[in-house]
C-alpha positions as a Markdown table, in Angstrom:
| # | Residue | x | y | z |
|---|---|---|---|---|
| 1 | Unk | 27.5 | 40.2 | 37.5 |
| 2 | Unk | 29.0 | 42.9 | 35.2 |
| 3 | Unk | 30.3 | 46.1 | 36.5 |
| 4 | Unk | 30.7 | 49.3 | 34.5 |
| 5 | Unk | 31.8 | 52.8 | 35.3 |
| 6 | Unk | 30.3 | 55.8 | 33.5 |
| 7 | Unk | 31.5 | 59.3 | 33.8 |
| 8 | Unk | 28.9 | 62.0 | 33.2 |
| 9 | Unk | 28.7 | 65.7 | 33.5 |
| 10 | Unk | 25.5 | 67.1 | 34.9 |
| 11 | Unk | 24.1 | 70.6 | 34.8 |
| 12 | Unk | 20.9 | 72.5 | 35.0 |
| 13 | Unk | 19.2 | 73.3 | 31.7 |
| 14 | Unk | 16.3 | 75.6 | 32.4 |
| 15 | Unk | 14.1 | 73.7 | 34.9 |
| 16 | Unk | 15.6 | 70.4 | 34.0 |
| 17 | Unk | 18.7 | 68.5 | 34.9 |
| 18 | Unk | 20.8 | 67.1 | 32.1 |
| 19 | Unk | 23.7 | 64.6 | 32.3 |
| 20 | Unk | 25.9 | 63.9 | 29.4 |
| 21 | Unk | 28.5 | 61.2 | 28.8 |
| 22 | Unk | 29.6 | 58.2 | 26.7 |
| 23 | Unk | 28.9 | 54.5 | 27.1 |
| 24 | Unk | 31.7 | 52.0 | 27.2 |
| 25 | Unk | 31.3 | 51.4 | 23.5 |
| 26 | Unk | 31.5 | 55.2 | 22.7 |
| 27 | Unk | 27.9 | 56.0 | 22.1 |
| 28 | Unk | 26.8 | 59.5 | 23.3 |
| 29 | Unk | 24.5 | 59.1 | 26.3 |
| 30 | Unk | 22.1 | 61.7 | 27.7 |
| 31 | Unk | 20.1 | 61.4 | 30.9 |
| 32 | Unk | 17.5 | 64.1 | 31.6 |
| 33 | Unk | 15.3 | 64.7 | 34.6 |
| 34 | Unk | 12.3 | 66.9 | 33.8 |
| 35 | Unk | 8.9 | 67.9 | 35.1 |
| 36 | Unk | 10.6 | 68.1 | 38.5 |
| 37 | Unk | 8.2 | 68.8 | 41.3 |
| 38 | Unk | 8.6 | 68.3 | 45.1 |
| 39 | Unk | 7.0 | 64.8 | 45.0 |
| 40 | Unk | 7.7 | 63.6 | 41.4 |
| 41 | Unk | 9.9 | 63.8 | 38.3 |
| 42 | Unk | 10.3 | 62.2 | 34.9 |
| 43 | Unk | 13.7 | 60.7 | 33.8 |
| 44 | Unk | 14.7 | 59.8 | 30.3 |
| 45 | Unk | 17.8 | 58.0 | 29.0 |
| 46 | Unk | 18.8 | 58.5 | 25.4 |
| 47 | Unk | 21.7 | 57.2 | 23.2 |
| 48 | Unk | 23.2 | 58.4 | 19.9 |
| 49 | Unk | 25.4 | 56.6 | 17.5 |
| 50 | Unk | 25.9 | 59.6 | 15.1 |
| 51 | Unk | 27.6 | 62.1 | 17.5 |
| 52 | Unk | 24.3 | 63.6 | 18.8 |
| 53 | Unk | 22.5 | 64.3 | 15.5 |
| 54 | Unk | 19.8 | 61.8 | 16.3 |
| 55 | Unk | 19.0 | 60.6 | 19.9 |
| 56 | Unk | 17.0 | 57.4 | 20.6 |
| 57 | Unk | 15.2 | 57.1 | 23.8 |
| 58 | Unk | 16.0 | 53.8 | 25.4 |
| 59 | Unk | 14.3 | 54.1 | 28.8 |
| 60 | Unk | 11.8 | 56.4 | 30.5 |
| 61 | Unk | 10.8 | 56.5 | 34.2 |
| 62 | Unk | 8.1 | 58.4 | 36.0 |
| 63 | Unk | 8.8 | 58.6 | 39.7 |
| 64 | Unk | 6.6 | 59.7 | 42.6 |
| 65 | Unk | 7.8 | 60.1 | 46.1 |
| 66 | Unk | 6.6 | 60.8 | 49.6 |
| 67 | Unk | 8.1 | 62.0 | 52.9 |
| 68 | Unk | 8.0 | 59.2 | 55.5 |
| 69 | Unk | 9.1 | 60.1 | 59.1 |
| 70 | Unk | 10.8 | 63.2 | 57.8 |
| 71 | Unk | 12.8 | 61.5 | 55.1 |
| 72 | Unk | 12.3 | 61.3 | 51.3 |
| 73 | Unk | 11.1 | 58.0 | 50.1 |
| 74 | Unk | 10.5 | 56.7 | 46.5 |
| 75 | Unk | 6.9 | 55.6 | 46.6 |
| 76 | Unk | 6.5 | 54.3 | 43.1 |
| 77 | Unk | 8.1 | 54.3 | 39.7 |
| 78 | Unk | 6.9 | 53.3 | 36.3 |
| 79 | Unk | 9.4 | 52.4 | 33.5 |
| 80 | Unk | 9.3 | 51.8 | 29.8 |
| 81 | Unk | 12.2 | 50.4 | 27.8 |
| 82 | Unk | 12.6 | 50.8 | 24.1 |
| 83 | Unk | 14.8 | 48.7 | 21.8 |
């Protein structure tokens, strides 16, 4: 098992949540949560090797949730990874 530690700064950007940081190899990394609704959201991970000029999506998730016995619960998630 390999462990890594990433430090990111998150903030609201309009209706979305944006987290910015760097990978262990120094690539700029951006995680964004968008289309946020009470029961669902979309999450995208992007990397940049040219200081943010071009960002490449490396993963996307669509998540749907539910409330079970008064507690939030992730009901399903679909993911797509990109090279």
